[in-house]
C-alpha positions in Angstrom: -4.2 -3.7 13.4 -2.7 -2.2 16.2 -4.0 -1.0 19.4 -7.6 -0.2 17.5 -5.7 1.8 15.2 -4.8 0.9 11.5 -1.2 1.0 9.6 -1.4 0.4 5.9 2.0 -0.3 4.3 1.8 0.1 0.2 4.3 -1.8 -1.4 5.8 -0.4 -5.0 7.1 -4.1 -5.1 7.0 -7.3 -3.4 7.3 -7.1 0.5 10.6 -7.8 2.2 10.4 -9.9 5.0 13.0 -8.7 7.3 13.2 -10.1 10.9 11.7 -8.0 13.4 14.4 -6.4 15.6 14.8 -7.2 18.8 15.1 -4.8 21.9 12.6 -2.3 21.0 12.7 -1.3 24.4 15.8 -0.1 23.9 15.5 1.3 20.2 12.5 3.5 21.8 14.7 5.3 24.1 14.6 8.5 22.3 11.1 8.5 21.4 10.1 7.8 24.9 12.8 10.2 26.4 11.0 13.2 23.8 7.4 12.0 25.2 8.4 12.2 28.8 9.9 15.9 28.4 6.3 16.6 26.4 4.3 15.3 29.7 6.5 17.0 32.0 7.4 20.7 30.4 5.0 21.2 27.6 3.8 24.9 27.7 0.3 22.9 28.5 -1.2 19.7 29.3 -1.0 17.4 25.9 -3.8 14.8 24.6 -1.4 11.8 24.9 -3.5 9.7 22.2 -3.3 12.6 20.0 0.4 12.9 20.5 1.0 9.2 19.9 -1.3 9.3 16.9 0.8 12.4 15.3 3.9 10.3 16.1 2.4 7.2 14.1 1.6 9.6 11.4 5.2 10.7 11.2 6.3 7.4 11.4 4.8 6.4 8.2 5.8 10.2 6.7 9.4 8.8 7.3 8.9 6.1 4.6 10.3 6.8 1.3 8.7 3.8 -1.2 5.2 3.6 -1.7 1.9 5.6 -0.5 2.2 4.6 3.5 -0.4 5.8 5.6 -1.7 5.8 9.3 -5.4 5.6 10.1 -6.4 6.1 13.5 -10.2 5.0 14.9 -11.3 8.6 14.6 -10.3 8.8 10.8 -11.8 5.2 10.8 -15.1 6.3 12.1 -14.7 3.9 15.2 -14.8 4.3 18.9 -11.4 5.5 20.1 -10.4 3.0 22.6 -8.6 4.7 25.6 -5.0 3.2 26.3 -2.6 3.9 29.4 0.6 4.9 29.5 2.2 1.1 29.1 -0.6 0.7 25.9 0.3 4.0 24.4 4.0 2.7 24.5 3.3 -1.0 23.4 1.1 0.7 20.5 4.3 2.5 19.3 6.5 -0.7 20.0 4.0 -2.4 17.5 4.1 -0.1 15.3 7.8 -0.3 14.7 7.9 -4.0 14.8 5.1 -4.1 11.6 7.4 -1.2 9.8 10.8 -3.4 10.4 9.1 -6.4 9.1 7.3 -5.9 6.4 8.2 -2.6 4.8 9.7 -3.2 1.4 13.2 -1.3 2.1 15.1 -1.9 5.3 15.2 1.2 7.4 17.0 1.8 10.7 15.7 2.0 14.0 17.0 5.4 14.5 15.6 6.9 11.5 12.0 5.4 12.5 12.5 6.9 15.6 13.2 10.3 14.2 10.1 10.4 12.2 8.2 9.4 15.3 9.6 12.2 17.3 9.0 15.0 14.5 5.4 13.7 14.2 4.4 14.0 17.9 6.0 17.5 18.2 3.7 18.5 14.9 0.8 17.8 17.4 2.2 20.6 19.6 3.2 23.8 17.5 4.9 25.1 14.6 7.9 25.9 16.8 8.7 22.9 19.1 11.5 20.8 17.2 14.3 18.1 17.1 17.7 18.7 16.1 20.3 15.8 15.6 23.4 15.6 17.0 24.6 17.1 13.9 21.9 19.6 13.5 22.7 20.7 17.2 26.0 21.2 16.8 25.2 23.5 13.9 22.6 25.5 15.7 25.1 25.9 18.6 27.9 27.5 16.0 25.1 30.0 14.6 24.5 31.1 18.0 27.7 31.7 19.3 28.6 33.5 15.8 31.9 31.9 14.6 33.0 28.8 13.0 36.3 27.7 11.1 37.2 27.7 7.7 38.0 29.8 4.7 35.9 32.8 5.2 33.3 32.8 2.0 30.1 33.2 1.3 29.1 31.1 -2.0 26.2 29.7 -3.8 26.3 26.5 -5.6 24.3 27.2 -8.8 23.5 24.8 -11.5 26.8 22.7 -10.3 28.9 25.3 -10.3 30.6 26.5 -6.7 30.5 30.5 -7.0 32.2 32.7 -4.6 29.1 35.2 -3.3 31.7 37.6 -1.2 34.7 36.7 1.0 34.0 38.0 4.3 35.7 40.9 5.6 39.3 39.9 7.8 38.7 36.1 6.9 41.4 34.3 5.0 40.1 34.4 1.9 39.3 38.4 1.9 42.0 40.0 -0.4 42.5 36.5 -2.4 38.6 35.3 -3.6 36.3 38.0 -4.9 32.7 37.9 -5.6 32.1 36.1 -9.2 35.0 33.6 -8.9 34.1 30.0 -9.9 36.3 27.6 -7.6 36.8 24.5 -9.7 38.8 22.6 -7.7 39.4 22.2 -4.1 42.5 20.0 -3.5 43.0 19.0 -6.9 39.1 17.3 -7.2 36.7 19.1 -9.7 33.7 20.6 -7.9 31.2 20.1 -10.8 28.2 18.7 -9.1 29.3 19.2 -5.8 26.4 19.7 -3.1 26.4 22.5 -1.0 26.8 20.2 2.3 30.1 18.9 0.2 31.4 22.2 0.3 31.3 22.7 3.5 32.6 19.7 4.6 35.4 20.3 2.6 36.0 24.0 3.2 35.9 24.0 6.9 38.3 22.3 8.9 40.7 22.9 11.9 42.1 26.3 12.2 45.5 26.8 10.9 44.9 24.2 8.3 45.3 24.7 4.6 43.3 23.9 1.7 44.1 24.6 -1.9 41.9 26.0 -4.1 41.8 26.0 -8.3 39.7 29.7 -8.9 38.8 30.8 -12.6 38.1 34.5 -12.5 36.7 36.5 -15.3 39.4 38.0 -17.4 42.3 35.5 -16.7 43.0 33.0 -18.8 44.9 30.8 -16.7 43.6 29.0 -13.4 44.4 30.8 -10.1 46.2 28.5 -7.9 45.5 29.8 -3.9 46.3 28.0 -0.6 44.1 29.5 2.2 44.6 28.9 6.1 41.5 28.1 7.5 41.3 30.7 11.2 38.0 31.0 13.4 35.7 33.6 11.1 33.6 35.7 13.4 29.8 35.8 11.8 28.5 39.3 12.8 25.3 39.8 14.1 25.3 43.6 12.7 27.3 43.3 9.4 25.8 46.6 8.1 26.7 49.6 10.2 26.6 53.0 8.4 26.0 57.1 8.5 23.3 57.9 6.3 21.7 61.4 5.5 20.7 64.2 8.2 23.3 62.5 11.1 21.2 59.1 10.6 23.0 56.1 11.8 21.6 52.9 10.2 22.1 49.6 12.1 21.3 46.2 10.5 20.6 43.2 12.9 20.5 39.8 11.2 20.4 37.5 14.1 20.2 38.0 18.1 23.4 35.7 18.8 26.0 35.5 21.9 27.8 38.4 20.7 24.6 40.7 19.2 24.5 43.2 22.3 27.9 43.9 22.3 28.0 44.2 19.2 25.4 46.9 19.3 27.2 48.8 21.9 30.0 49.4 19.9 28.0 49.9 16.9 26.3 53.1 18.8 29.6 54.2 20.3 31.3 54.3 16.9 28.1 56.2 15.3 28.1 58.8 17.9 31.8 59.8 17.3 30.4 59.9 13.6 28.0 62.6 14.4 24.9 60.4 14.8 21.7 62.5 15.9 19.1 59.9 15.5 19.2 55.9 14.7 17.4 53.6 12.2 17.5 50.0 13.8 16.7 47.6 10.7 15.6 44.3 11.9 13.6 43.0 8.7 14.3 39.7 7.9 15.4 38.8 11.2 13.8 35.3 12.2 15.5 36.1 16.1 17.4 33.8 17.9 18.6 34.1 22.0 16.2 35.5 24.1 18.7 37.0 26.7 20.3 38.5 23.5 16.9 40.6 22.6 16.6 41.6 26.3 19.8 43.1 26.4 19.2 45.1 22.8 16.4 46.4 24.3 18.4 47.4 27.3 20.1 50.0 25.2 16.8 52.0 24.8 14.8 51.5 27.8 14.9 53.1 30.9 16.4 50.8 34.1 13.6 48.8 36.0 11.7 49.2 33.0 9.8 45.9 31.7 11.1 44.7 28.5 9.3 41.4 28.4 8.0 38.6 30.5 6.8 35.0 29.5 4.4 32.8 30.9 4.8 29.1 31.1 2.7 26.1 32.4 2.4 26.4 36.0 0.8 29.2 38.3 4.2 30.6 39.3 5.8 30.4 35.8 5.8 34.6 35.0 9.1 35.3 34.6 10.1 39.3 34.0 13.1 40.9 31.9 13.8 44.2 33.0 16.0 46.6 31.8 19.1 47.4 33.8 21.3 50.3 32.0 20.1 53.7 32.0 17.8 55.2 29.4 20.2 55.1 26.2 23.4 54.0 28.2 25.7 57.1 28.9 24.8 59.0 25.8 21.8 61.4 25.3 18.6 60.0 24.1 18.3 59.9 20.8 15.1 59.9 18.3 14.5 56.0 17.4 13.1 54.5 14.3 12.5 50.3 14.2 11.9 48.5 10.9 10.4 45.5 10.9 8.3 43.5 8.2 6.6 40.0 8.0 10.2 38.0 8.4 10.8 40.0 11.7 10.0 37.2 14.5 10.5 36.3 18.0 13.6 38.4 19.5 13.2 40.9 16.9 9.3 41.2 17.8 10.8 41.5 21.8 12.7 44.7 20.6 10.0 46.1 18.8 7.2 45.5 21.1 9.0 47.2 24.0 10.0 50.1 22.0 6.3 50.6 21.0 4.9 49.8 24.2 7.0 52.1 26.1 7.2 55.2 23.9 10.9 54.7 22.8 10.2 55.3 19.2 8.4 54.8 15.8 8.1 51.2 14.7 7.6 51.2 10.7 7.0 48.8 7.8 4.7 45.6 8.1 3.2 43.7 10.6 5.7 41.1 12.0 5.7 37.1 11.6 4.4 36.7 15.0 6.5 33.9 16.9 5.9 34.3 20.5 6.5 30.9 21.7 9.7 30.4 24.1 11.6 27.0 22.8 13.2 25.0 25.6 16.6 23.5 25.1 16.6 19.8 26.4 20.0 18.0 25.6 19.0 14.4 24.8 20.8 11.2 26.3 19.7 8.7 23.9 21.4 10.2 20.9 23.3 13.3 21.5 20.3 15.6 19.8 18.4 18.2 20.9 14.7 18.6 22.0 13.5 22.5 21.1 10.3 22.3 23.0 7.7 24.7 23.5 8.1 26.0 27.5 6.4 29.5 27.6 4.9 32.3 25.8 6.1 36.0 25.4 4.3 39.2 26.2 5.4 42.5 25.6 5.4 45.0 28.3 1.6 45.8 27.8 0.5 42.3 28.1 0.3 41.6 23.9 0.8 38.1 23.1 3.6 38.2 20.4 2.0 34.6 18.9 -0.3 34.3 16.2 -3.0 32.0 16.2 -2.2 28.7 14.8 -3.3 25.0 13.8 -1.7 21.7 12.4 -1.5 23.3 9.0 2.0 24.6 9.1 1.8 26.1 5.4 -1.5 27.6 6.5 0.4 29.1 9.3 3.5 30.3 7.5 1.3 32.1 5.1 -1.7 33.4 7.6 -1.3 37.1 8.4 0.3 38.0 4.8 -2.4 36.5 2.1 -5.5 38.2 3.8 -4.1 41.6 4.6 -3.9 44.2 1.9 0.0 45.9 2.0 -1.5 49.6 1.2 -4.0 49.4 4.1 -3.3 50.1 7.4 -6.9 49.3 8.4 -6.7 45.9 7.2 -3.6 45.3 9.9 -5.4 46.4 12.6 -9.0 45.0 12.4 -10.2 42.9 14.8 -7.3 42.9 16.9 -7.4 44.0 20.6 -6.3 47.4 21.7 -3.6 48.8 24.3 -2.5 52.3 25.4 0.8 53.3 26.3 1.7 55.8 28.7 1.3 58.5 26.2 -1.8 57.3 25.3 -1.4 56.1 22.1 -3.1 52.7 20.5 -0.9 49.9 20.0 -2.5 46.4 18.7 -2.7 42.9 20.2 -3.3 39.5 18.1 0.0 38.5 17.1 2.8 40.2 15.9 3.8 43.5 16.0 1.7 46.0 14.2 3.7 49.2 13.2 2.9 52.6 14.3 3.6 53.4 10.5 2.6 51.2 7.5 5.5 51.6 4.9 5.1 50.7 1.0 6.7 47.4 -0.2 8.7 47.1 -3.4 6.7 44.7 -5.4 9.2 43.1 -7.5 7.8 41.7 -10.9 8.4 38.3 -12.5 11.3 39.4 -14.5 12.7 41.1 -11.4 12.2 37.9 -9.1 13.6 35.1 -11.8 16.9 37.8 -12.4 17.4 37.4 -8.7 16.6 33.6 -8.4 18.9 33.1 -11.3 22.2 34.8 -9.9 22.1 36.1 -13.7 23.5 40.2 -12.3 25.9 38.2 -10.0 27.2 36.1 -12.8 27.2 39.0 -15.3 28.9 41.7 -12.4 32.1 39.4 -12.3 32.2 39.1 -16.3 31.6 43.1 -16.4 34.3 43.8 -13.8 36.6 41.4 -14.8 36.9 42.8 -18.4 37.6 46.4 -17.2 40.2 48.4 -15.2 38.8 51.9 -15.3 36.9 51.7 -12.1 37.0 54.2 -9.4 39.7 53.7 -6.7 37.7 55.0 -3.8 34.1 53.7 -2.8 32.6 56.7 -1.9 33.3 58.4 -5.3 31.7 55.0 -7.0 28.8 55.5 -4.9 27.9 58.8 -5.4 29.3 59.7 -8.8 29.2 56.6 -10.8 26.3 55.3 -13.4 26.3 52.0 -15.5 27.0 53.1 -19.1 24.5 52.2 -21.8 27.0 50.0 -22.7 26.7 48.0 -19.7 22.8 47.9 -20.1 23.4 46.7 -23.4 26.4 43.4 -22.8 23.7 42.6 -20.1 20.8 41.8 -22.6 23.1 40.2 -24.8 24.3 38.2 -21.8 21.1 37.3 -20.6 20.2 36.4 -24.7 23.5 33.9 -24.7 21.9 32.2 -21.3 18.6 31.9 -23.3 16.6 34.3 -21.6 13.7 36.2 -23.7 14.4 39.8 -23.2 12.7 42.5 -25.1 13.3 46.6 -25.0 10.3 47.2 -23.0 11.4 44.9 -20.4 14.6 46.7 -19.6 12.6 50.0 -20.0 10.3 49.2 -17.5 12.7 48.1 -15.3 15.4 50.9 -15.5 15.9 51.9 -12.6 16.0 48.4 -11.1 18.6 47.5 -13.1 20.9 50.4 -12.7 20.3 49.4 -8.9 21.5 45.8 -9.0 24.2 46.1 -11.7 25.8 49.0 -9.5 25.6 46.7 -6.4 26.8 43.9 -8.2 30.0 45.5 -9.3 30.6 47.0 -6.1 30.4 44.0 -4.3 33.1 42.5 -7.1 35.2 45.4 -6.5 35.2 46.0 -3.1 32.8 43.0 -1.0 29.2 42.6 0.6 29.0 45.4 2.5 29.7 48.1 -0.1 27.5 45.9 -2.2 24.4 46.5 0.5 25.3 50.3 0.9 24.8 50.6 -3.0 21.4 48.5 -2.7 20.2 50.3 0.7 20.5 54.3 -1.4 17.6 52.5 -3.6 15.7 51.1 -0.4 12.5 52.5 -0.7 11.4 51.6 3.3 14.7 53.1 4.3 13.7 56.1 2.6 10.4 56.2 3.8 11.4 55.7 7.4 13.8 58.7 7.1 11.2 61.2 6.7 9.4 59.8 9.7 12.0 61.1 12.3 10.0 64.0 12.6 7.2 61.9 14.3 9.8 59.7 16.3 11.5 63.1 17.5 8.3 64.5 18.8 7.5 61.1 20.5 10.4 61.2 22.2 10.0 64.9 23.5 6.6 64.0 25.2 8.1 60.7 26.8 7.2 60.4 30.4 9.9 58.2 31.0 7.8 56.1 33.6 8.5 52.5 34.0 5.6 50.0 33.6 
């Protein structure tokens, strides 16, 4: 028993008595630093004992061997004992000593502290998080939008290192292609390699070489490439196209340091190509940097208008973010449709919420994720890690709270709002939600997430289709099919509009699946004819030209995009009657 609480360590084997670690005051530095930040900076006051109990739960969760558990007094039906600050720290130290002294295996104090920290944060909300020093570096790299390496999208599938696509403009572009199997790195076989090992071996200082042995369909001998690493730019806007009807299309996949600048260049380029209306695709964009969301929205908002505001713990904690550019920058305002789904979160919801509240455009798709908590970044002195701690909440210009309700059950939180919604009924999306009204008297809805103005039908994939995606069978077959043929159109535009997958292609794909152990019936192929044609054609395009062309072919069969293109009449009417009044 420790501090009126019970720590049970159930052993798989006999107890290993390791001497209790000394100087727990220094070994607790990470835990105490995080605990101090929680009490000083968190968006709301917290129950300190609840945080400690959650930390002890996290401690035993970090122990791999045996069924270990921690039980608080309330869970044991006992009267909770009041503990002051000093006693709470003593409780943590005592628990760590018990684990170090009695647990079956030797565990480093650092690992135990990380368990305690993650446990404490779980008592707060679903988005406060702790990153190790290495994870901190990875996150900074992601938001910076670049890294040093050879520039490929890859996947480790059944122990084989496969190239999904080279990044356009990277050292690998023009050498490697989709479907290639990298069998050696610096002469060492890659069989059984892990994703982490691939990253470690392929990334490195700019200008340094790496030798790759590559197996390619249609070539008997192993191909030998020496690729010199370079700084690889990760685009926030990897897909920028002109669609039918003078429609510009922009897909934003993240909000990183360069996102707004990329959007400015994309809009300028599309205007030069004759863009008269814009479809902004934010599906599956989980967010990113708040300031970048503000700067992206600023392209479509009147100067001075409120884009988003945050409120934290203090009475004077409201912070407003307003537009600085003229409406649509220097160009003519255009009809705008913003496409969202359940994967659109955080920064994506800031943009969609501003567009909707300010009558700037039509929001289509499905209700967004509902992530409206602002995480402050606190570098940790004790170990070089990073604390992402919720310090405020986002609100749309009309005052709608973006954040969905949540409990301690993270999995339930992730599923909430999806399982209880009828995807074919806009009424189910709006049921029970608070109503707000825009300047043009349009109703928009609170209650978490952004409810679309127009609900779109979602393509429901069958089990057969999902299995094809998850197995990588289409990508594998595409490399084989393209590698065995040379009669392909030289021009992608000709391929996109004119190529049809021949019957031989379908038959060979069916044979390929059977060789791989699939039970494929004629009825499966008949029922999935359109789906298979689109996916095979896109897979061939990725091998022949790259990822951008792969995506462009898939976009031609994207039902939500097609539905959104049919709604520009409403978007045009909205633009025409917009008052332009700021909030």
